[in-house]
N, C-alpha and C positions, 0 to 999 in steps of 0.2 A: 756955288751949295754950300747948303749950311752941313756944316760936319756934329754930329752930336755928341756933345760931351761925356765924359762919363757917366754924372749923376741920371744927365737926358736921357742915357740909354736906360741906367735901370731902374728911372722911372716908367718909361713905355713899357718894359718887359714885367713889372710891379702892373703897370695896366692890363698888362694882354692878362698875365696870369691870373688876377682880380676877376676880368671878366669870365674867362674861362668859368672858374670857381663856381661862379654866378650860373651860369647857363649850365653847371651840373649839380645845382642845387640840390639834387633828386638822393643824392649819395648821404649814406649816415655818416662820412667821409666829414663833407661838409658842415653837416650838426657839428661834428664833436673839433673840427679846426677853428667856428665861429666861437662855442663856450668855450673851448679850452678845456674839456675835460676827455677824459681817458676813455677809448672803446671796450664795451663788454661784450658779453656773446652773443649773438642772433637768439632773441627772444624764441623755447622749445614751445612750439604751435600744437603737441599735444594735446591738453589742454584744452584750450580751442577746438582743436578739428571733433573732441569725443562730445564735447558741446553741442557742436554743429549736426553731429550725428543724431543726437538724441532729440534736439531740441527743435530742427527745420525738413518738414517733409515737403516736397516737392515745392518747393521756395516760403512756404507758409511757418512763418516765426513763431514757436511760441514763449511770448517774452516774460513771463514767470518761469518757464525753466531755466533761465539765467539768473534772474535776482535771486542774491543771499547765496552765490556759488562761491566758494573761495575759492578755487579753482579758476576762476573766470577777474574774481577782482585780482589774484597773482597774477595770473596774465595781460591783464590793464597796466599793474606796476612793472613789468618786464620791458611792453614797449615804449615805459618814458624813459629809458634807461638807455645812453649811447647803441649799438649794435654794429656790431663789424660785417655788413657787409661784403661779398666778396665780387661781384658781380651782377651783370643787370636783370637775370631771373631771380637772384636773391632780394635785388632790391625791389622788384615788381611783387613778387609773391611777397615779402615780407610789405610792402604799403598798404598791399590790396587787402589783406589779412587786416592790417590795422586801421584801414581806414572801415571795415565792416563791421569790426568789434567796438570803433568808438562810437559808429551811428547806433547799434544793437544798446551800448550806455545811453547815448544821448534820451531814447526813450526809455527806460529805466527813471534818468535823471528828470524826465515830466517834459522832457521837451516835445514837439510835434513838429514836422514840415508840413503839416495840412492845411494852413494858411498863411498868406504873405508873412505877416511878423512872425511865426513861428517857423518860418522858413528863413529869415532873415535871423533868427536865435539860436537855429539848432546849425545853420549852415559857416555863420559868418561871426556870432559875436560871442560863442563856446570857446573856448580853444582847449586843448590838451595836452599833457606830457606825452611826448612823442623824441627818442633819438635825444634825451637831453635836451629840447625845447619846446616853447611852447604854439603848438598849431592851430588852425580852425580846418575841421572836413572840406570847405571852401577852398582852401592852400593846400592842403594835402594834396585834392586831384588835382587843383592848376599847376602848382608851385614844383609839384615831388612829383605825382606821378607821371599826369600829359607832356611834361618834354622828356621823359622816358620814350617817347615815341612807338606807343605800343595803344594801338586805337583799340583793341579787344578791352582793356580795362572796362570802358565803360558798358560791357557786359560783366563784369566782376564786379564791383563797386556797387555796394546796395543802400540807399537811403531811407528804410524802412516806409517804402510805398508800394503800393500794387501796381503801378507802372514802371515800376523798375523790373530787371532782371530780377529773375528768382535767386536768390540767396541761396548757393551750392551748399550741401550736405558734408561738406567736408572742406578742411581749411587748403588754402594753394600752398603747395611746394617748388621748390625751384626744381626740381628733377622733373617735374608732373605737370608745369606749370602751360606749356605747349599743347598737348592734349587738352589739359581743363579749360584754357581760354578756346581754342577751336570748339569745344563742345556750349559752352557758354555762348557762344557765339549762334551758334546752331541754332539751342533753343530758343535762344531770342527771335532772331530774327523770322523764326518757324511756327513761333508762336500765333496765332489767331487772335490773341488779345492785346496784341501787341503793335504785331505788321499783319496787314492786310492784301493781300494783291487778287485785284480783279482783272483777271485776262479779257474778261469781253470790251473791257473799257479801258483796259491798258492802264488802270492808274494803280498807283502806289500807296496805300493806307498805311504813314509810317510813323512811327515812337516820334514822339517829341524829343529823344535822345537825338534823333539823327539831325535834327533838324537846329540843337544847340549845338554842336560840335562836329559841325558838317567838315570842318577842313580839320578835321583829324585824318577821316577817309580819305581824303585825294588821294593818296599814294597812291592808288590803285588807277586813276588817272579822274574819275567821278564818286560820289557817292553812289549811284545806282549800279558800280560796276563793282564796285566793293561790295554791296549786299549779293552780288549774282553769284558769287564767292561760296556764299551758305545756303541758298536758297535749293531747298529740296525740289519741288517743281521746275522740271527742267522748260520746260516751256516757257514760262515766268523767269528763269535763271538768262535764258537765250537773249531775250528782250531787257531783259535790264542792261545784260553786256554791252546791246546796243544803244544804252539810254533813249531805249522808245516808251518808258512807261512817264505816266505824269502824275508827282506827287503831289498828294494832301496829309496835311497832318493833324492825328491822332491828340485830341486832349488828352493829359494829364490827370489818374487819378493818382491824388497824393496821400488818399486814406491809406491807414495805415495795415501791412503786409502780413496778419497775425493775429494773435490773441494778445490784448492787451496788459500789460503790468499789474500787478497787484498796486492797490492806492492806499 
């Protein structure tokens, strides 16, 4: 049997620690650890919350209302500083708010996901200051939010498009997060513009979000079973819980989810 030397043991232990850190790269601690910067307090969401209440109605965004707002610029600047996030709900609320705020700023900056090239620029090529690092919206979703293991983020993060979930008229808060995410899930799944259920043919016409991220919903056993938890119609819910529906995917409308900003 090969006996590990102290150096080998230390090396393997260090490797395991590094792997664990990368798997938890959703935490602000990792950002600060990698960059060597000190933690700052978590950004105050109060100003962002007020802007959402004033300029988002039933998911329709008044983008001009966010333009030239010193409070919005200040909130974005705070997002760029390393944040001290104590728990999973703090992380989820913080990064969902960050995603939504940066998605709004992307529109104000003249970006748009309405074309394939526009999606590349909007999601992947533009990077933002978040927690002391630069990161794209794509990586914020896929490398930070999704690894936290909360599928309801897909009903909360909004990329400025009509087929996205409604942008909530309030900021996400750790102490309210479970209620807020449950409400977002129910609103999205039961919205006939985003998901439709034909009982006669047992066909579920689903948002492409469920196709793109189907693996995130497998904790319930299947996508249909996950959706059944939130469907208001009891008969439809029972059919979905038995995987009895055929799925068809709805086309995604990438047009702007509100009033365009001033140019």
